[in-house]
C-alpha positions in Angstrom: 0.0 0.0 0.0 2.8 2.4 0.9 4.6 1.6 -2.3 1.5 2.2 -4.4 0.8 5.5 -2.7 4.3 6.6 -3.3 4.1 5.7 -7.0 0.7 7.5 -7.4 1.9 10.7 -5.7 5.2 10.7 -7.7 3.2 10.2 -11.0 0.9 13.1 -10.0 3.8 15.4 -9.4 5.4 14.4 -12.7 2.1 15.1 -14.6 1.9 18.4 -12.9 5.4 19.2 -13.9 6.6 19.5 -10.3 9.3 16.9 -10.6 11.1 15.3 -13.6 10.4 11.7 -14.7 14.1 10.8 -14.4 13.9 11.6 -10.7 10.9 9.3 -10.2 12.8 6.5 -8.3 14.3 9.0 -5.8 10.9 10.6 -5.0 9.2 7.2 -4.8 11.8 6.0 -2.3 11.6 9.3 -0.3 7.8 9.1 -0.1 7.9 5.4 1.0 10.3 6.4 3.9 8.0 9.3 4.8 4.8 7.3 4.9 6.4 4.4 6.6 7.8 6.7 9.3 4.4 8.5 9.8 2.6 5.1 10.0 5.1 3.8 12.6 4.8 6.8 14.8 1.0 6.8 14.7 0.9 3.1 15.7 3.4 3.5 18.5 1.6 6.6 19.7 -1.7 4.7 19.9 -0.2 1.7 21.7 1.6 4.1 24.1 -1.7 5.8 25.0 -3.6 2.6 25.3 -0.9 1.0 27.5 -0.4 4.2 29.5 3.3 4.3 28.7 3.5 7.7 26.9 6.4 9.0 28.9 8.3 5.7 28.8 7.8 5.4 25.1 8.9 9.0 24.5 12.1 8.3 26.4 12.6 5.1 24.5 12.4 7.0 21.2 14.8 9.6 22.6 17.3 6.9 23.3 16.7 5.2 19.9 16.2 7.8 17.1 19.3 10.1 17.5 21.6 7.2 17.9 20.0 5.2 15.1 20.4 8.2 12.7 24.1 8.4 13.5 25.2 4.8 14.0 22.9 3.2 11.5 21.7 -0.4 11.9 19.9 -3.3 10.3 17.6 -2.6 7.4 14.8 -5.0 6.5 14.2 -5.9 2.8 10.8 -4.1 2.7 8.7 -1.8 4.7 6.3 -4.5 5.9 9.2 -6.4 7.5 10.7 -3.2 8.9 7.3 -2.3 10.4 6.9 -5.8 11.8 10.3 -5.7 13.5 9.5 -2.3 14.9 6.3 -3.5 16.5 7.9 -6.7 17.9 10.8 -4.7 19.3 8.5 -2.1 20.8 6.3 -4.8 22.3 9.3 -6.4 24.0 10.2 -3.0 25.4 6.7 -2.6 26.8 6.9 -6.0 28.5 10.2 -5.3 30.1 9.3 -1.8 31.2 5.9 -2.7 32.7 6.8 -6.0 34.3 10.4 -5.9 35.4 10.8 -6.1 39.2 11.9 -2.9 40.9 14.8 -4.7 42.6 16.4 -5.4 39.2 16.0 -2.0 37.6 19.5 -0.7 38.4 21.3 -3.9 37.4 19.3 -4.2 34.2 20.0 -0.5 33.2 23.7 -0.9 33.8 23.9 -4.2 31.9 22.0 -2.8 28.9 24.1 0.4 28.9 27.3 -1.6 29.0 26.2 -3.8 26.1 25.2 -0.7 24.1 28.5 1.0 24.7 30.5 -2.1 23.6 28.4 -2.6 20.5 28.5 1.1 19.5 32.3 1.2 19.9 32.8 -2.0 17.9 30.2 -1.9 15.1 29.2 1.8 14.6 28.5 2.9 12.0 26.9 0.1 10.1 27.3 -0.4 6.3 24.2 0.3 4.3 24.0 -0.6 0.6 21.2 1.9 0.1 23.2 4.8 1.6 27.0 4.3 0.9 29.4 6.6 2.8 33.0 7.4 2.2 35.8 6.4 4.5 36.0 10.0 5.9 32.2 10.0 6.6 32.5 6.6 8.3 35.2 8.0 10.6 33.0 11.0 11.4 29.9 8.9 12.2 32.0 6.5 14.3 33.2 9.4 16.5 29.8 11.0 16.7 28.1 7.8 17.7 30.7 7.3 20.5 30.2 10.8 21.7 26.5 10.3 21.7 26.5 7.0 23.6 28.8 8.6 26.2 26.3 11.5 26.5 23.5 9.0 27.0 25.6 7.3 29.7 25.9 10.6 31.6 22.2 11.4 31.1 21.2 7.9 32.4 23.4 8.3 35.4 21.9 11.7 36.3 18.3 10.4 35.8 19.0 7.4 37.9 20.4 9.6 40.7 17.7 12.3 40.7 14.5 10.7 39.5 12.5 8.4 41.7 11.2 6.3 38.9 14.2 4.3 37.6 12.2 3.1 34.6 12.8 6.5 33.0 16.5 5.8 32.8 15.9 2.2 31.7 13.6 3.4 28.9 16.4 5.5 27.4 18.9 2.6 27.8 16.6 0.2 26.1 16.4 2.6 23.2 20.2 2.5 23.0 20.2 -1.3 23.3 17.8 -1.6 20.4 20.3 0.3 18.2 23.2 -1.8 19.5 21.4 -5.0 18.6 20.4 -3.6 15.2 24.1 -2.8 14.6 25.1 -6.4 15.4 22.4 -7.7 13.1 23.6 -5.4 10.3 27.2 -6.5 10.8 26.3 -10.2 10.6 24.2 -9.5 7.5 27.0 -7.7 5.7 29.5 -10.4 6.8 27.3 -13.1 5.5 26.9 -11.3 2.1 30.6 -10.9 1.8 31.1 -14.6 2.6 28.6 -15.6 0.0 30.2 -13.3 -2.6 33.6 -14.8 -1.9 32.2 -18.3 -2.3 30.6 -17.3 -5.6 34.0 -15.9 -6.8 35.8 -19.0 -5.6 33.3 -21.2 -7.4 33.8 -19.2 -10.6 37.5 -19.6 -10.4 37.2 -23.3 -9.9 35.3 -23.6 -13.1 
């Protein structure tokens, strides 16, 4: 549905002379990203209101979005898979944030934060075939992602010290952890593709 809407809108703009036909693919892709993002936010907002977790959800997104934009992460093959992964991940976040025992909040926050820091320092930024970057840009994003995760660490520490509800800090950390896991998945995906490519080349040479 999102793909069809993007194509229809792009076609309308081409007919109206607003965009050029040779730029169709760029605009179609841009509209798909826009509609997919809007739909995702609407669904998450509804779930957050229904589950009475608006503040936790907001903090989770604060911990997720900026780091994701800088560090990158796993990209699904289509928007439906991407949307499904988002809902599953968010559902897991809700289960953790609503049902985790209070006695384990600090330990869980620290553990998630440590995992996030390690993953960010090792795997950020991730490779993305849809958005290639130069070696210089990779170095810039790597440094920025490390600065950002350090900033999150300070923020989480301050929140844990001054706020009574420790789930606020955990929400941000779980957002960080989501990016960290996404980076690992992206790294494994790229590594698997490179291995398959080498196997194909080796097979070609053997012939």
